[in-house]
C-alpha positions as CSV (number, residue, x, y, z in Angstrom):
1,X,3.2,27.3,-11.7
2,X,1.2,25.6,-8.9
3,X,0.0,26.9,-5.6
4,X,0.1,25.1,-2.3
5,X,-3.5,24.9,-1.0
6,X,-3.8,26.3,2.6
7,X,-4.5,23.6,5.5
8,X,-3.0,20.4,3.8
9,X,0.4,19.6,5.1
10,X,0.7,15.9,3.6
11,X,-0.8,12.4,3.6
12,X,-1.7,11.3,7.1
13,X,-2.5,7.4,5.8
14,X,-4.4,5.7,3.6
15,X,-7.2,3.0,4.4
16,X,-7.6,-0.5,3.0
17,X,-10.4,-2.9,3.4
18,X,-9.8,-6.8,3.7
19,X,-11.8,-9.8,4.0
20,X,-9.2,-11.2,6.4
21,X,-7.1,-9.1,8.9
22,X,-5.1,-11.8,10.1
23,X,-3.8,-12.5,6.1
24,X,-3.2,-8.7,5.9
25,X,-1.1,-8.7,8.7
26,X,1.2,-11.3,7.4
27,X,1.2,-8.9,4.1
28,X,2.0,-5.5,5.8
29,X,4.0,-6.9,8.8
30,X,6.0,-9.9,7.3
31,X,6.3,-9.5,3.8
32,X,6.5,-5.8,3.4
33,X,8.3,-5.2,7.2
34,X,5.7,-2.6,8.2
35,X,5.7,-1.6,12.0
36,X,2.5,-1.4,14.1
37,X,2.8,1.5,16.1
38,X,-0.8,1.9,17.6
39,X,-3.1,-0.6,19.4
40,X,-5.8,-2.1,17.1
41,X,-9.5,-1.0,17.2
42,X,-12.5,-2.5,17.0
43,X,-16.0,-1.5,16.7
44,X,-19.7,-2.5,16.6
45,X,-23.0,-0.9,17.3
46,X,-21.5,2.8,17.5
47,X,-23.6,5.2,15.8
48,X,-21.0,7.9,15.8
49,X,-18.6,5.5,14.1
50,X,-21.5,4.7,11.7
51,X,-22.0,8.4,10.6
52,X,-18.1,8.8,10.1
53,X,-17.9,5.9,7.5
54,X,-21.4,6.6,6.1
55,X,-22.6,2.6,6.9
56,X,-25.2,1.5,9.0
57,X,-24.8,-1.1,11.6
58,X,-21.0,-1.4,10.9
59,X,-18.8,-3.7,12.9
60,X,-15.2,-3.5,12.1
61,X,-11.4,-4.6,13.3
62,X,-8.7,-2.6,12.2
63,X,-4.7,-2.2,12.7
64,X,-2.7,0.8,11.8
65,X,1.0,-0.2,10.5
66,X,3.8,2.2,9.1
67,X,5.9,1.9,5.9
68,X,8.7,4.4,6.0
69,X,6.8,7.9,6.1
70,X,3.1,6.0,5.1
71,X,0.5,4.7,7.6
72,X,-1.6,2.3,6.7
73,X,-5.1,1.2,8.5
74,X,-6.4,-2.0,7.6
75,X,-9.8,-2.9,7.8
76,X,-11.8,-6.0,7.9
77,X,-15.6,-5.1,8.2
78,X,-17.7,-7.9,9.8
79,X,-21.0,-5.7,8.8
80,X,-22.5,-4.9,6.5
81,X,-21.1,-7.6,4.4
82,X,-19.8,-6.9,0.7
83,X,-19.3,-8.4,-2.4
84,X,-16.0,-10.3,-3.1
85,X,-13.6,-8.1,-4.9
86,X,-12.1,-9.5,-8.1
87,X,-8.8,-10.1,-7.4
88,X,-7.9,-9.2,-11.1
89,X,-9.7,-5.9,-11.2
90,X,-8.0,-3.5,-13.3
91,X,-6.3,-0.6,-12.6
92,X,-8.1,1.1,-15.4
93,X,-11.1,1.4,-13.1
94,X,-12.3,4.1,-11.6
95,X,-11.3,5.0,-7.9
96,X,-8.3,4.5,-6.1
97,X,-5.9,2.2,-8.3
98,X,-2.8,1.7,-6.4
99,X,-0.4,2.7,-3.6
100,X,3.5,3.5,-4.8
101,X,5.7,2.2,-2.1
102,X,9.3,3.6,-2.6
103,X,11.9,0.7,-1.4
104,X,15.9,0.6,-0.8
105,X,16.3,-2.5,-2.7
106,X,13.4,-3.0,-5.2
107,X,15.3,-6.6,-6.4
108,X,15.2,-7.7,-2.7
109,X,11.6,-6.8,-2.1
110,X,10.4,-8.2,-5.0
111,X,11.9,-11.5,-3.7
112,X,10.3,-11.4,-0.7
113,X,6.8,-10.5,-2.5
114,X,7.2,-13.6,-5.2
115,X,8.3,-16.3,-1.7
116,X,5.3,-15.4,-0.3
117,X,3.4,-16.2,-3.2
118,X,1.8,-12.9,-4.2
119,X,1.0,-11.9,-7.9
120,X,3.6,-9.8,-9.7
121,X,2.4,-8.2,-12.9
122,X,6.1,-8.4,-14.3
123,X,9.5,-8.4,-12.7
124,X,11.3,-4.9,-12.2
125,X,13.8,-4.1,-14.9
126,X,16.8,-3.9,-12.9
127,X,19.0,-2.4,-15.8
128,X,17.0,0.7,-15.6
129,X,19.4,1.4,-12.5
130,X,22.6,2.6,-13.6
131,X,26.1,3.3,-11.6
132,X,28.1,6.2,-13.0
133,X,32.2,6.2,-12.3
134,X,31.9,7.9,-9.0
135,X,29.6,4.9,-7.7
136,X,26.4,7.2,-7.8
137,X,23.2,5.1,-8.7
138,X,20.9,6.5,-11.4
139,X,17.5,5.9,-13.0
140,X,14.5,3.8,-11.0
141,X,12.7,0.3,-11.5
142,X,9.5,-0.9,-10.2
143,X,6.5,-3.0,-10.7
144,X,2.9,-3.5,-9.7
145,X,2.2,-6.3,-7.6
146,X,-0.7,-7.6,-5.7
147,X,-1.4,-8.4,-2.1
148,X,-3.3,-11.5,-0.8
149,X,-6.7,-10.0,-1.9
150,X,-5.9,-8.7,-5.3
151,X,-5.2,-4.9,-4.0
152,X,-2.6,-3.6,-6.4
153,X,0.4,-1.9,-5.0
154,X,3.8,-0.7,-6.7
155,X,7.3,-0.8,-5.7
156,X,9.9,1.5,-6.8
157,X,13.6,2.1,-6.2
158,X,14.4,5.6,-7.3
159,X,17.8,7.5,-7.9
160,X,18.8,10.4,-9.4
161,X,17.0,11.0,-12.4
162,X,14.7,13.6,-14.2
163,X,12.1,11.1,-14.9
164,X,10.6,10.7,-11.3
165,X,11.0,12.3,-8.0
166,X,11.8,10.3,-4.9
167,X,10.4,10.6,-1.7
């Protein structure tokens, strides 16, 4: 049996660094349907923020958006410059490998992602979701996809099943 550590009440947000903020807005707001709830932020020559992010001479533009119960903070750093990310980076590499988004209709979200020209590792197996005699759905379906920059995200539709818990 595990115990809850004092002080942690939940995940506030996930931060993602991208090379093109306008393209990221298109992905999060238009493709996934996120909502921007606070004003964007920009900074440069700010010693306090440099200390917080652990980068000397940082300069960035950022926006926050909400997908259901998840907030995502998206950055485009103009300084310091970084090497391009391999858009096919394996999910087996160390570090954060993906974020999973629980969706109401995985087929509809998959369709929007494909229509936007984004890579999908494999289509979701929709047959894994069944409907019982009372009309209640069971099971789950999902797949890994990539944003315009190669960052991996998972889309999941989850119904009553012992294999995976919904949010």
